[in-house]
All heavy atoms as an XYZ file, in Angstrom:
979
protein
N     172.749    -61.287     23.146
C     171.501    -61.993     23.348
C     170.605    -61.155     24.242
O     171.083    -60.435     25.100
C     171.758    -63.356     23.981
C     172.242    -64.398     23.007
S     172.307    -66.059     23.696
C     173.876    -65.988     24.547
N     169.330    -61.315     24.040
C     168.353    -60.630     24.865
C     167.556    -61.648     25.667
O     166.926    -62.540     25.091
C     167.400    -59.802     24.001
C     168.093    -58.635     23.348
O     168.879    -57.942     23.983
N     167.810    -58.417     22.084
N     167.577    -61.509     26.985
C     166.814    -62.352     27.886
C     165.628    -61.544     28.383
O     165.787    -60.394     28.791
C     167.694    -62.768     29.071
C     166.954    -63.522     30.137
C     166.750    -64.881     30.009
C     166.449    -62.858     31.247
C     166.056    -65.582     30.993
C     165.767    -63.549     32.234
C     165.566    -64.917     32.102
N     164.429    -62.153     28.349
C     163.234    -61.470     28.836
C     162.451    -62.404     29.740
O     162.237    -63.567     29.404
C     162.328    -61.033     27.659
O     163.089    -60.229     26.754
C     161.144    -60.225     28.162
N     162.036    -61.884     30.902
C     161.174    -62.625     31.824
C     159.741    -62.154     31.612
O     159.444    -60.972     31.770
C     161.599    -62.377     33.257
N     158.864    -63.081     31.241
C     157.444    -62.761     31.060
C     156.626    -63.166     32.278
O     155.575    -62.594     32.526
C     156.901    -63.440     29.797
C     157.496    -62.828     28.558
C     158.594    -63.406     27.928
C     156.989    -61.652     28.043
C     159.168    -62.821     26.819
C     157.557    -61.051     26.930
C     158.642    -61.643     26.325
O     159.214    -61.053     25.229
N     157.098    -64.145     33.019
C     156.460    -64.572     34.254
C     157.541    -65.224     35.108
O     158.310    -66.043     34.608
C     155.330    -65.556     33.983
N     157.567    -64.853     36.393
C     158.592    -65.398     37.275
C     158.056    -65.413     38.699
O     158.273    -64.484     39.463
C     159.865    -64.555     37.189
O     160.880    -65.120     37.982
N     157.329    -66.473     39.014
C     156.774    -66.612     40.355
C     156.298    -68.040     40.553
O     156.346    -68.861     39.632
C     155.605    -65.647     40.574
O     154.451    -66.101     39.899
N     155.800    -68.321     41.746
C     155.267    -69.655     41.999
C     153.979    -69.905     41.228
O     153.508    -71.030     41.150
C     155.033    -69.848     43.501
O     154.129    -68.873     43.969
N     153.422    -68.867     40.596
C     152.228    -69.019     39.756
C     152.590    -69.419     38.329
O     151.721    -69.835     37.575
C     151.425    -67.728     39.745
C     150.837    -67.395     41.092
C     150.040    -66.116     41.040
C     149.494    -65.790     42.412
N     148.759    -64.529     42.428
N     153.859    -69.285     37.973
C     154.288    -69.690     36.636
C     155.541    -68.962     36.193
O     155.779    -67.818     36.587
N     156.332    -69.651     35.369
C     157.588    -69.108     34.859
C     157.645    -69.250     33.345
O     157.310    -70.301     32.791
C     158.766    -69.857     35.482
C     158.895    -69.543     36.953
O     159.575    -68.603     37.326
N     158.216    -70.314     37.802
N     158.067    -68.158     32.703
C     158.186    -68.127     31.245
C     159.220    -67.081     30.871
O     159.101    -65.920     31.256
C     156.838    -67.787     30.599
C     156.822    -67.622     29.084
C     157.137    -68.952     28.389
C     155.470    -67.085     28.628
N     160.249    -67.511     30.153
C     161.345    -66.634     29.757
C     161.673    -66.876     28.292
O     161.375    -67.943     27.754
C     162.605    -66.924     30.587
C     162.341    -67.027     32.060
C     162.063    -68.246     32.665
C     162.350    -65.885     32.857
C     161.797    -68.345     34.020
C     162.086    -65.971     34.216
C     161.808    -67.202     34.798
O     161.540    -67.289     36.129
N     162.317    -65.893     27.663
C     162.813    -66.095     26.301
C     164.264    -65.633     26.228
O     164.702    -64.769     26.993
C     161.999    -65.316     25.248
O     162.071    -63.909     25.521
C     160.555    -65.796     25.210
N     164.982    -66.221     25.282
C     166.336    -65.810     24.965
C     166.420    -65.709     23.454
O     166.074    -66.675     22.745
C     167.357    -66.824     25.502
C     168.806    -66.379     25.396
C     169.092    -65.235     26.372
C     169.736    -67.536     25.669
N     166.854    -64.545     22.957
C     166.904    -64.316     21.509
C     168.226    -63.661     21.138
O     168.757    -62.859     21.908
C     165.733    -63.425     21.083
C     164.383    -64.015     21.487
C     163.210    -63.191     21.017
O     162.900    -63.262     19.825
O     162.637    -62.478     21.867
N     168.719    -63.999     19.952
C     169.973    -63.404     19.487
C     169.825    -62.668     18.157
O     170.795    -62.366     17.498
C     171.079    -64.465     19.398
C     170.861    -65.469     18.276
O     169.853    -65.386     17.540
O     171.714    -66.371     18.141
N     168.594    -62.379     17.767
C     168.358    -61.683     16.501
C     168.093    -62.623     15.345
O     167.517    -62.222     14.334
N     168.509    -63.874     15.479
C     168.254    -64.872     14.445
C     167.459    -66.058     14.973
O     166.652    -66.628     14.259
C     169.579    -65.353     13.830
C     170.301    -64.277     13.055
C     171.542    -64.811     12.386
O     171.607    -65.965     11.986
N     172.547    -63.975     12.269
N     167.717    -66.443     16.198
C     167.043    -67.592     16.799
C     166.438    -67.169     18.130
O     166.887    -66.201     18.744
C     168.024    -68.744     17.012
O     168.558    -69.161     15.781
N     165.430    -67.918     18.562
C     164.783    -67.602     19.832
C     164.353    -68.884     20.531
O     163.895    -69.831     19.894
C     163.584    -66.678     19.615
O     162.689    -67.227     18.679
N     164.524    -68.895     21.850
C     164.239    -70.080     22.652
C     163.357    -69.678     23.834
O     163.578    -68.642     24.462
C     165.550    -70.711     23.160
C     166.338    -71.267     21.972
C     165.290    -71.805     24.182
C     167.652    -71.882     22.327
N     162.367    -70.521     24.108
C     161.580    -70.387     25.322
C     162.314    -71.131     26.435
O     162.852    -72.228     26.203
C     160.200    -71.017     25.153
C     159.265    -70.378     24.132
C     158.073    -71.295     23.858
C     158.794    -69.029     24.646
N     162.332    -70.550     27.616
C     162.896    -71.226     28.785
C     161.749    -71.398     29.776
O     161.154    -70.415     30.214
C     164.038    -70.413     29.420
C     165.115    -70.084     28.381
C     164.628    -71.176     30.610
C     166.144    -69.080     28.864
N     161.436    -72.629     30.081
C     160.313    -73.013     30.932
C     158.975    -72.596     30.309
O     158.907    -71.636     29.545
C     160.455    -72.465     32.354
C     161.536    -73.178     33.156
O     161.941    -74.293     32.743
O     161.969    -72.645     34.186
N     157.968    -73.367     30.626
C     156.607    -73.096     30.117
C     155.614    -73.413     31.237
O     154.774    -74.285     31.108
C     156.312    -73.869     28.842
S     156.409    -75.668     28.992
N     155.720    -72.675     32.315
C     154.943    -72.963     33.509
C     153.622    -72.235     33.605
O     153.112    -72.024     34.698
N     153.080    -71.841     32.476
C     151.793    -71.156     32.411
C     150.869    -71.904     31.463
O     151.339    -72.628     30.579
C     151.971    -69.731     31.870
C     152.831    -68.782     32.670
C     153.096    -67.525     31.853
C     152.150    -68.418     33.966
N     149.561    -71.692     31.581
C     148.662    -72.247     30.568
C     149.032    -71.697     29.180
O     149.483    -70.552     29.047
C     147.280    -71.758     31.009
C     147.424    -71.532     32.485
C     148.833    -71.037     32.671
N     148.843    -72.515     28.162
C     149.231    -72.131     26.798
C     148.570    -70.814     26.383
O     149.199    -69.961     25.771
C     148.876    -73.263     25.822
C     149.456    -73.057     24.447
C     150.792    -73.318     24.194
C     148.675    -72.575     23.411
C     151.343    -73.123     22.950
C     149.208    -72.376     22.151
C     150.550    -72.657     21.920
O     151.085    -72.445     20.675
N     147.320    -70.635     26.737
C     146.603    -69.397     26.378
C     147.299    -68.174     26.991
O     147.424    -67.130     26.351
C     145.156    -69.478     26.837
C     144.300    -68.324     26.377
C     142.862    -68.527     26.763
N     142.378    -69.810     26.282
C     141.428    -69.962     25.374
N     140.847    -68.915     24.865
N     141.055    -71.158     24.986
N     147.759    -68.300     28.223
C     148.492    -67.200     28.869
C     149.812    -66.936     28.153
O     150.223    -65.778     28.001
C     148.756    -67.502     30.339
C     147.488    -67.523     31.175
O     146.408    -67.149     30.662
O     147.564    -67.937     32.352
N     150.481    -67.999     27.725
C     151.723    -67.833     26.971
C     151.455    -67.051     25.692
O     152.213    -66.136     25.343
C     152.333    -69.203     26.636
C     152.869    -69.939     27.838
S     153.417    -71.630     27.460
C     154.658    -71.345     26.212
N     150.383    -67.393     25.002
C     150.024    -66.695     23.767
C     149.810    -65.205     24.018
O     150.180    -64.375     23.191
C     148.760    -67.296     23.157
C     148.961    -68.671     22.569
C     147.652    -69.270     22.086
O     146.700    -69.389     22.856
N     147.614    -69.640     20.822
N     149.201    -64.871     25.140
C     148.911    -63.471     25.450
C     150.147    -62.690     25.883
O     150.283    -61.509     25.562
C     147.833    -63.391     26.529
C     146.482    -63.874     26.042
C     145.448    -63.946     27.161
O     145.771    -63.770     28.336
N     144.206    -64.221     26.791
N     151.059    -63.340     26.597
C     152.234    -62.648     27.128
C     153.360    -62.473     26.115
O     154.039    -61.445     26.109
C     152.785    -63.395     28.339
C     151.981    -63.294     29.628
C     152.537    -64.255     30.672
C     151.991    -61.870     30.155
N     153.577    -63.487     25.283
C     154.707    -63.455     24.358
C     154.448    -62.478     23.210
O     153.312    -62.341     22.759
C     154.982    -64.850     23.809
C     155.495    -65.867     24.829
C     155.455    -67.285     24.245
C     156.904    -65.509     25.280
N     155.500    -61.833     22.701
C     155.324    -60.869     21.614
C     155.050    -61.510     20.251
O     154.656    -60.827     19.306
C     156.656    -60.118     21.588
C     157.632    -61.096     22.144
C     156.879    -61.903     23.170
N     155.287    -62.818     20.164
C     154.994    -63.546     18.934
C     154.435    -64.914     19.308
O     154.541    -65.327     20.467
C     156.239    -63.652     18.057
C     157.431    -64.321     18.700
C     158.665    -64.230     17.803
C     159.835    -64.978     18.399
N     161.015    -64.911     17.554
N     153.826    -65.626     18.379
C     153.223    -66.925     18.720
C     154.245    -67.898     19.306
O     155.397    -67.942     18.859
C     152.703    -67.440     17.377
C     152.593    -66.241     16.509
C     153.660    -65.292     16.965
N     153.843    -68.687     20.302
C     154.762    -69.672     20.884
C     155.357    -70.609     19.833
O     156.486    -71.062     19.991
C     153.882    -70.439     21.875
C     152.798    -69.488     22.241
C     152.548    -68.682     20.998
N     154.633    -70.860     18.767
C     155.119    -71.770     17.721
C     156.243    -71.175     16.887
O     156.885    -71.888     16.125
C     153.964    -72.162     16.788
O     153.349    -70.967     16.286
C     152.933    -73.006     17.509
N     156.518    -69.887     17.038
C     157.596    -69.284     16.256
C     158.961    -69.407     16.930
O     159.978    -69.014     16.363
C     157.275    -67.812     15.970
O     157.269    -67.077     17.164
N     158.989    -69.990     18.131
C     160.261    -70.181     18.830
C     160.922    -71.476     18.369
O     160.243    -72.438     18.005
C     160.039    -70.170     20.354
C     159.663    -68.784     20.829
C     158.354    -68.346     20.772
C     160.635    -67.897     21.275
C     158.002    -67.052     21.157
C     160.305    -66.606     21.673
C     158.982    -66.198     21.606
O     158.649    -64.921     21.981
N     162.241    -71.497     18.375
C     162.994    -72.647     17.869
C     162.899    -73.860     18.784
O     163.017    -74.987     18.326
C     164.466    -72.267     17.663
C     164.623    -71.226     16.568
O     164.304    -71.545     15.414
O     165.030    -70.091     16.877
N     162.694    -73.627     20.078
C     162.611    -74.730     21.042
C     162.158    -74.177     22.381
O     162.148    -72.964     22.597
C     163.967    -75.418     21.194
N     161.824    -75.096     23.275
C     161.534    -74.757     24.672
C     162.371    -75.697     25.534
O     162.301    -76.916     25.366
C     160.046    -74.937     24.971
S     159.616    -74.609     26.709
N     163.185    -75.128     26.422
C     163.982    -75.938     27.331
C     163.399    -75.804     28.732
O     163.005    -74.720     29.162
C     165.480    -75.568     27.289
C     166.050    -75.847     25.903
C     165.727    -74.121     27.672
N     163.333    -76.932     29.443
C     162.687    -77.004     30.751
C     163.740    -77.246     31.832
O     164.489    -78.225     31.769
C     161.656    -78.158     30.786
C     160.649    -78.033     29.639
C     160.972    -78.234     32.149
C     159.767    -76.825     29.694
N     163.769    -76.370     32.828
C     164.762    -76.501     33.902
C     164.429    -77.659     34.840
O     165.322    -78.411     35.226
C     164.847    -75.197     34.703
O     163.598    -74.882     35.305
N     163.155    -77.771     35.227
C     162.735    -78.873     36.102
C     161.222    -79.043     36.000
O     160.538    -78.230     35.379
C     163.204    -78.668     37.537
C     162.662    -77.454     38.230
N     163.064    -76.175     37.935
C     161.752    -77.331     39.223
C     162.434    -75.314     38.706
N     161.614    -75.997     39.508
N     160.726    -80.115     36.570
C     159.352    -80.517     36.307
C     158.320    -80.067     37.338
O     157.204    -80.590     37.350
C     159.292    -82.035     36.109
C     160.135    -82.543     34.940
C     160.039    -84.051     34.823
C     159.727    -81.867     33.634
N     158.629    -79.087     38.157
C     157.586    -78.500     39.000
C     156.600    -77.783     38.084
O     156.985    -77.190     37.076
C     158.178    -77.510     40.001
C     158.799    -78.171     41.191
N     159.693    -77.516     42.004
C     158.656    -79.411     41.723
C     160.077    -78.317     42.983
N     159.465    -79.482     42.826
N     155.321    -77.806     38.449
C     154.264    -77.256     37.603
C     154.420    -75.786     37.257
O     153.954    -75.346     36.202
N     155.081    -75.018     38.110
C     155.259    -73.593     37.794
C     156.387    -73.352     36.790
O     156.570    -72.244     36.306
C     155.470    -72.769     39.068
C     156.704    -73.160     39.857
O     157.088    -74.352     39.840
O     157.298    -72.274     40.508
N     157.107    -74.416     36.436
C     158.154    -74.322     35.412
C     157.820    -75.155     34.181
O     158.332    -74.899     33.094
C     159.508    -74.753     35.976
C     160.023    -73.773     36.957
N     160.844    -72.728     36.613
C     159.798    -73.646     38.296
C     161.113    -72.009     37.696
N     160.484    -72.548     38.723
N     156.989    -76.160     34.357
C     156.589    -77.012     33.240
C     155.114    -77.379     33.392
O     154.772    -78.344     34.062
C     157.444    -78.266     33.179
S     157.018    -79.325     31.778
N     154.261    -76.582     32.773
C     152.850    -76.908     32.700
C     152.735    -78.021     31.652
O     153.039    -77.810     30.476
C     152.061    -75.667     32.296
C     150.585    -75.901     32.168
O     150.162    -76.780     31.418
N     149.799    -75.107     32.859
N     152.350    -79.214     32.075
C     152.364    -80.368     31.169
C     151.474    -80.170     29.947
O     151.813    -80.586     28.841
C     151.990    -81.632     31.925
C     153.071    -82.041     32.897
C     152.727    -83.268     33.686
C     153.846    -83.549     34.671
N     153.540    -84.620     35.578
N     150.343    -79.508     30.108
C     149.460    -79.250     28.963
C     150.101    -78.264     27.988
O     149.983    -78.412     26.785
C     148.108    -78.747     29.434
C     147.281    -79.823     30.071
C     145.914    -79.329     30.418
N     145.128    -80.411     31.005
C     143.963    -80.244     31.556
N     143.418    -79.035     31.600
N     143.318    -81.267     32.061
N     150.788    -77.270     28.519
C     151.472    -76.306     27.650
C     152.613    -76.971     26.894
O     152.801    -76.728     25.702
C     151.993    -75.125     28.462
O     150.928    -74.395     28.999
N     153.374    -77.802     27.599
C     154.456    -78.527     26.928
C     153.892    -79.411     25.825
O     154.432    -79.457     24.712
C     155.239    -79.355     27.938
N     152.784    -80.092     26.093
C     152.143    -80.944     25.085
C     151.649    -80.101     23.913
O     151.784    -80.502     22.749
C     151.000    -81.735     25.706
N     151.083    -78.939     24.194
C     150.608    -78.049     23.122
C     151.756    -77.597     22.234
O     151.617    -77.546     21.012
C     149.894    -76.830     23.715
O     148.693    -77.199     24.333
N     152.895    -77.266     22.842
C     154.059    -76.886     22.048
C     154.510    -78.041     21.164
O     154.759    -77.865     19.966
C     155.201    -76.429     22.954
C     155.015    -75.089     23.658
C     156.062    -74.905     24.755
C     155.075    -73.937     22.663
N     154.614    -79.232     21.753
C     155.032    -80.415     20.985
C     154.069    -80.702     19.835
O     154.510    -80.971     18.715
C     155.130    -81.636     21.899
C     156.346    -81.703     22.806
C     156.170    -82.792     23.856
C     157.613    -81.929     21.993
N     152.767    -80.636     20.113
C     151.758    -80.887     19.074
C     151.866    -79.901     17.919
O     151.514    -80.217     16.797
C     150.351    -80.796     19.668
C     149.996    -81.943     20.578
C     148.731    -81.675     21.387
O     148.071    -80.620     21.188
O     148.400    -82.537     22.234
N     152.382    -78.714     18.213
C     152.494    -77.665     17.205
C     153.893    -77.603     16.576
O     154.232    -76.653     15.888
C     152.102    -76.325     17.818
C     150.610    -76.247     18.145
C     150.298    -75.060     19.040
N     148.878    -74.850     19.214
C     148.107    -75.493     20.076
N     148.629    -76.428     20.855
N     146.824    -75.218     20.172
N     154.718    -78.590     16.881
C     156.010    -78.710     16.211
C     157.187    -78.037     16.890
O     158.270    -77.949     16.301
N     157.018    -77.557     18.119
C     158.123    -76.936     18.842
C     158.814    -78.004     19.691
O     158.153    -78.713     20.452
C     157.628    -75.777     19.754
C     158.778    -75.181     20.537
C     156.911    -74.716     18.932
N     160.110    -78.138     19.549
C     160.865    -79.087     20.375
C     160.825    -78.650     21.827
O     161.060    -77.484     22.143
C     162.333    -79.149     19.932
O     162.429    -79.648     18.629
N     160.511    -79.585     22.728
C     160.506    -79.322     24.160
C     161.469    -80.317     24.786
O     161.287    -81.520     24.659
C     159.089    -79.483     24.776
C     159.132    -79.270     26.281
C     158.107    -78.518     24.111
N     162.515    -79.802     25.434
C     163.529    -80.672     25.999
C     163.761    -80.366     27.464
O     163.869    -79.208     27.858
C     164.850    -80.513     25.245
C     164.789    -81.009     23.802
C     164.748    -79.839     22.871
C     165.946    -81.892     23.518
N     163.832    -81.426     28.261
C     164.162    -81.317     29.676
C     165.680    -81.243     29.803
O     166.414    -81.801     28.983
C     163.596    -82.533     30.421
C     163.894    -82.567     31.881
C     163.506    -81.517     32.707
C     164.546    -83.642     32.450
C     163.783    -81.535     34.064
C     164.821    -83.681     33.807
C     164.435    -82.616     34.615
N     166.147    -80.553     30.814
C     167.572    -80.317     31.010
C     168.474    -81.512     30.826
O     169.538    -81.409     30.218
N     168.077    -82.684     31.319
C     168.911    -83.886     31.217
C     169.306    -84.175     29.772
O     170.429    -84.569     29.492
C     168.169    -85.072     31.826
C     168.847    -86.411     31.631
C     170.168    -86.541     32.362
O     170.358    -85.875     33.393
O     171.021    -87.321     31.902
N     168.397    -83.978     28.844
C     168.663    -84.313     27.436
C     169.592    -83.309     26.763
O     169.973    -83.508     25.614
C     167.350    -84.412     26.667
O     166.685    -83.163     26.670
N     169.988    -82.263     27.474
C     170.834    -81.224     26.894
C     172.256    -81.228     27.463
O     173.015    -80.314     27.236
C     170.198    -79.847     27.130
C     168.814    -79.667     26.511
C     168.103    -78.473     27.114
C     168.934    -79.533     25.012
N     172.614    -82.281     28.198
C     173.935    -82.335     28.841
C     175.088    -82.220     27.847
O     176.104    -81.599     28.138
C     174.086    -83.627     29.640
C     173.427    -83.570     30.974
C     173.751    -84.844     31.751
N     173.082    -84.812     33.018
C     173.699    -84.558     34.164
N     174.985    -84.323     34.186
N     173.026    -84.538     35.277
N     174.945    -82.842     26.695
C     176.020    -82.801     25.701
C     175.909    -81.603     24.768
O     176.767    -81.396     23.929
C     176.029    -84.092     24.880
C     176.388    -85.304     25.734
O     177.176    -85.151     26.691
O     175.861    -86.392     25.454
N     174.837    -80.846     24.895
C     174.638    -79.659     24.071
C     173.827    -79.959     22.825
O     173.994    -81.004     22.202
N     172.931    -79.051     22.503
C     172.088    -79.131     21.308
C     172.016    -77.726     20.725
O     171.940    -76.748     21.466
C     170.664    -79.632     21.654
C     169.774    -79.637     20.437
C     170.719    -81.020     22.269
N     172.023    -77.631     19.411
C     171.951    -76.330     18.753
C     170.577    -76.145     18.126
O     170.078    -77.026     17.425
C     173.044    -76.197     17.673
O     174.326    -76.349     18.314
C     172.986    -74.846     16.990
N     169.986    -74.992     18.399
C     168.716    -74.592     17.812
C     168.982    -73.312     17.036
O     169.212    -72.261     17.643
C     167.659    -74.350     18.890
C     167.418    -75.544     19.760
C     167.938    -75.601     21.031
C     166.667    -76.615     19.297
C     167.724    -76.705     21.846
C     166.449    -77.724     20.096
C     166.984    -77.764     21.366
N     168.991    -73.407     15.730
C     169.331    -72.236     14.921
C     170.754    -71.802     15.224
O     171.697    -72.560     15.048
N     170.890    -70.591     15.751
C     172.222    -70.046     16.055
C     172.559    -70.095     17.548
O     173.579    -69.555     17.975
C     172.302    -68.583     15.579
O     171.216    -67.850     16.162
C     172.232    -68.495     14.060
N     171.693    -70.745     18.341
C     171.927    -70.819     19.787
C     172.201    -72.263     20.206
O     171.398    -73.150     19.962
C     170.724    -70.266     20.580
C     170.460    -68.793     20.215
C     170.984    -70.397     22.089
C     169.212    -68.211     20.846
N     173.348    -72.459     20.836
C     173.703    -73.774     21.385
C     173.365    -73.772     22.872
O     173.704    -72.835     23.597
C     175.178    -74.064     21.171
C     175.603    -75.444     21.683
C     176.935    -75.858     21.103
N     177.373    -77.143     21.610
C     176.934    -78.322     21.179
N     176.033    -78.367     20.220
N     177.405    -79.456     21.682
N     172.726    -74.845     23.325
C     172.300    -74.974     24.716
C     172.957    -76.201     25.329
O     172.915    -77.284     24.747
C     170.762    -75.152     24.818
C     170.330    -75.185     26.277
C     170.022    -74.080     24.047
N     173.554    -76.016     26.474
C     174.122    -77.138     27.217
C     173.629    -77.025     28.656
O     173.620    -75.933     29.231
C     175.648    -77.093     27.172
C     176.297    -78.292     27.802
C     177.795    -78.297     27.598
C     178.357    -79.557     28.214
N     179.783    -79.670     28.012
N     173.211    -78.149     29.241
C     172.688    -78.119     30.605
C     173.720    -78.623     31.607
O     174.665    -79.322     31.259
C     171.419    -78.970     30.702
O     171.730    -80.337     30.562
N     173.506    -78.243     32.857
C     174.315    -78.739     33.964
C     173.388    -78.839     35.171
O     172.439    -78.076     35.324
C     175.517    -77.830     34.245
C     175.163    -76.391     34.496
C     174.980    -75.925     35.794
C     174.987    -75.514     33.437
C     174.649    -74.599     36.024
C     174.658    -74.185     33.657
C     174.485    -73.728     34.952
N     173.669    -79.803     36.038
C     172.802    -80.058     37.178
C     173.025    -79.037     38.285
O     174.150    -78.656     38.583
C     173.029    -81.463     37.724
C     171.980    -81.889     38.709
C     172.058    -83.364     39.065
O     172.886    -84.089     38.482
O     171.286    -83.784     39.932
N     171.920    -78.582     38.874
C     171.949    -77.746     40.068
C     171.075    -78.425     41.121
O     170.239    -79.259     40.799
C     171.486    -76.294     39.780
C     172.440    -75.602     38.818
C     170.066    -76.243     39.260
N     171.260    -78.082     42.362
C     170.567    -78.763     43.456
C     169.209    -78.125     43.754
O     169.089    -76.912     43.853
C     171.426    -78.741     44.721
C     172.795    -79.376     44.536
C     172.685    -80.832     44.146
C     174.063    -81.440     43.959
N     174.016    -82.805     43.478
N     168.218    -78.990     43.899
C     166.844    -78.597     44.221
C     166.188    -79.832     44.834
O     166.851    -80.849     45.031
C     166.148    -78.143     42.932
C     164.850    -77.417     43.131
N     164.544    -76.675     44.228
C     163.768    -77.319     42.307
C     163.338    -76.141     44.084
N     162.844    -76.525     42.932
N     164.902    -79.801     45.105
C     164.249    -80.984     45.675
C     163.787    -81.972     44.608
O     163.246    -83.025     44.929
C     163.094    -80.588     46.598
C     161.995    -79.812     45.892
O     162.149    -79.487     44.703
O     160.977    -79.524     46.553
N     163.995    -81.644     43.347
C     163.764    -82.534     42.208
C     164.943    -82.333     41.255
O     165.673    -81.344     41.378
C     162.430    -82.208     41.468
C     161.231    -82.450     42.381
C     162.433    -80.792     40.928
N     165.161    -83.227     40.291
C     166.214    -82.966     39.311
C     165.996    -81.600     38.653
O     164.889    -81.286     38.208
C     166.060    -84.107     38.309
C     165.475    -85.227     39.127
C     164.530    -84.545     40.075
N     167.044    -80.797     38.624
C     166.955    -79.420     38.141
C     168.227    -79.080     37.380
O     169.313    -79.503     37.772
C     166.773    -78.477     39.340
C     166.490    -77.054     38.945
O     166.076    -76.752     37.835
N     166.715    -76.139     39.874
N     168.071    -78.298     36.304
C     169.197    -77.993     35.436
C     169.297    -76.518     35.123
O     168.288    -75.847     34.919
C     169.083    -78.792     34.123
C     169.151    -80.266     34.387
C     168.007    -80.991     34.692
C     170.370    -80.925     34.397
C     168.071    -82.342     34.991
C     170.446    -82.274     34.694
C     169.285    -82.971     34.991
O     169.364    -84.302     35.298
N     170.524    -76.031     35.113
C     170.821    -74.708     34.601
C     171.256    -74.869     33.160
O     171.492    -75.991     32.678
N     171.363    -73.763     32.453
C     171.709    -73.810     31.032
C     172.806    -72.802     30.706
O     172.831    -71.701     31.244
C     170.488    -73.486     30.160
C     169.317    -74.396     30.396
C     168.209    -73.942     31.086
C     169.329    -75.697     29.931
C     167.122    -74.772     31.312
C     168.253    -76.529     30.151
C     167.142    -76.073     30.840
N     173.678    -73.209     29.795
C     174.643    -72.295     29.182
C     174.197    -72.138     27.740
O     174.074    -73.122     27.009
C     176.076    -72.854     29.236
C     176.505    -73.078     30.680
C     177.036    -71.898     28.517
C     177.819    -73.838     30.800
N     173.943    -70.904     27.349
C     173.536    -70.597     25.980
C     174.692    -69.870     25.297
O     175.237    -68.921     25.855
C     172.312    -69.678     25.970
C     171.090    -70.263     26.622
C     170.815    -70.000     27.950
C     170.218    -71.065     25.903
C     169.685    -70.517     28.559
C     169.093    -71.601     26.508
C     168.823    -71.319     27.832
N     175.033    -70.301     24.078
C     176.070    -69.626     23.297
C     175.515    -69.322     21.920
O     174.969    -70.204     21.256
C     177.314    -70.504     23.177
C     178.047    -70.631     24.485
C     179.492    -71.081     24.319
N     180.158    -70.990     25.606
C     180.468    -72.034     26.350
N     180.200    -73.242     25.940
N     181.073    -71.864     27.512
N     175.642    -68.079     21.518
C     175.114    -67.650     20.228
C     176.230    -67.518     19.202
O     177.217    -66.819     19.444
C     174.413    -66.299     20.371
O     174.122    -65.765     19.100
N     176.050    -68.159     18.061
C     177.011    -67.971     16.968
C     176.681    -66.699     16.188
O     177.501    -66.216     15.421
C     177.011    -69.185     16.033
O     175.739    -69.369     15.443
N     175.498    -66.135     16.409
C     175.096    -64.916     15.701
C     175.773    -63.674     16.280
O     176.231    -62.814     15.544
C     173.574    -64.748     15.745
N     175.831    -63.574     17.615
C     176.426    -62.387     18.220
C     177.630    -62.700     19.112
O     178.218    -61.804     19.707
C     175.376    -61.582     18.992
C     174.746    -62.343     20.159
O     175.311    -63.362     20.608
O     173.688    -61.897     20.629
N     177.984    -63.978     19.242
C     179.158    -64.375     20.013
C     178.991    -64.298     21.525
O     179.952    -64.492     22.259
N     177.780    -64.033     21.984
C     177.557    -63.891     23.420
C     177.229    -65.223     24.091
O     176.800    -66.167     23.446
C     176.424    -62.887     23.677
C     176.812    -61.475     23.293
C     175.744    -60.460     23.642
O     174.642    -60.846     24.083
O     176.020    -59.268     23.479
N     177.435    -65.250     25.404
C     177.120    -66.408     26.239
C     176.228    -65.939     27.382
O     176.425    -64.857     27.928
C     178.408    -67.027     26.820
O     179.234    -67.463     25.737
C     178.100    -68.207     27.725
N     175.246    -66.765     27.727
C     174.330    -66.465     28.824
C     174.173    -67.726     29.667
O     174.069    -68.826     29.129
C     172.971    -66.032     28.267
S     171.709    -65.738     29.508
N     174.172    -67.556     30.978
C     173.935    -68.670     31.892
C     172.614    -68.433     32.600
O     172.356    -67.330     33.094
C     175.079    -68.821     32.906
C     176.371    -69.174     32.177
C     174.741    -69.887     33.945
C     177.584    -69.257     33.061
N     171.772    -69.470     32.651
C     170.469    -69.397     33.311
C     170.436    -70.423     34.435
O     170.659    -71.608     34.200
C     169.356    -69.701     32.298
C     167.971    -69.693     32.884
C     167.261    -68.516     32.992
C     167.383    -70.875     33.320
C     165.978    -68.506     33.530
C     166.101    -70.878     33.855
C     165.408    -69.684     33.964
N     170.163    -69.963     35.660
C     170.041    -70.832     36.830
C     168.812    -70.379     37.609
O     168.644    -69.183     37.852
C     171.285    -70.740     37.744
C     172.543    -71.139     36.985
C     171.109    -71.602     38.981
C     173.824    -70.867     37.746
N     167.968    -71.341     38.008
C     166.765    -70.979     38.758
C     166.429    -72.067     39.777
O     166.766    -73.236     39.571
C     165.587    -70.726     37.785
C     164.477    -69.949     38.476
C     165.073    -72.011     37.158
C     163.519    -69.277     37.518
N     165.780    -71.673     40.865
C     165.294    -72.582     41.897
C     166.354    -73.565     42.383
O     166.177    -74.769     42.362
C     164.078    -73.362     41.395
C     162.823    -72.521     41.337
O     162.931    -71.283     41.401
O     161.725    -73.083     41.201
N     167.447    -73.029     42.850
C     168.503    -73.900     43.364
C     169.036    -73.358     44.685
O     169.039    -72.149     44.910
C     169.659    -74.047     42.361
O     170.596    -74.988     42.865
C     170.350    -72.727     42.076
N     169.450    -74.257     45.545
C     170.101    -73.832     46.776
C     171.605    -74.011     46.680
O     172.335    -73.588     47.564
C     169.532    -74.588     47.992
C     169.659    -76.087     47.929
C     170.810    -76.717     48.338
C     168.590    -76.853     47.464
C     170.919    -78.101     48.285
C     168.692    -78.236     47.410
C     169.862    -78.861     47.814
N     172.066    -74.619     45.579
C     173.492    -74.835     45.411
C     173.796    -75.188     43.956
O     173.103    -75.992     43.345
C     173.987    -75.962     46.318
C     175.456    -76.280     46.187
C     176.413    -75.369     46.592
C     175.871    -77.476     45.648
C     177.767    -75.644     46.468
C     177.211    -77.778     45.524
C     178.152    -76.857     45.944
O     179.483    -77.134     45.807
N     174.833    -74.571     43.415
C     175.280    -74.875     42.058
C     176.742    -75.309     42.155
O     177.619    -74.490     42.405
C     175.138    -73.647     41.168
S     175.719    -73.908     39.499
N     176.990    -76.625     42.007
C     178.371    -77.120     42.162
C     179.324    -76.552     41.105
O     178.967    -76.236     40.039
C     178.238    -78.632     42.019
C     176.849    -78.924     41.588
C     176.058    -77.668     41.690
């Protein structure tokens, strides 16, 4: 799997995870127009967007709404506890500690057999 950070700061967070067959956005904490400019392909071509937590730099509500309006599934970490598969990538969330509900993700690819763990903005991961 290939993980890419397009934005990672208090001004906004945007990451992708791809396995050659499927691709997922992780967090959408930038204006939609900025996402369009930064990403190598249109935001609508991603299989889903998973949100770690609801701080504005990780989840721009207008961007999340724009993705949903354009047919991209947007899921908050809580809804991924039992695992959901998008194309060839399975995503399962787990809780990490922050000042708001926050989730890390385990990604498993059936295309390349790799596993990736994503954790952000936490002071403790049980």
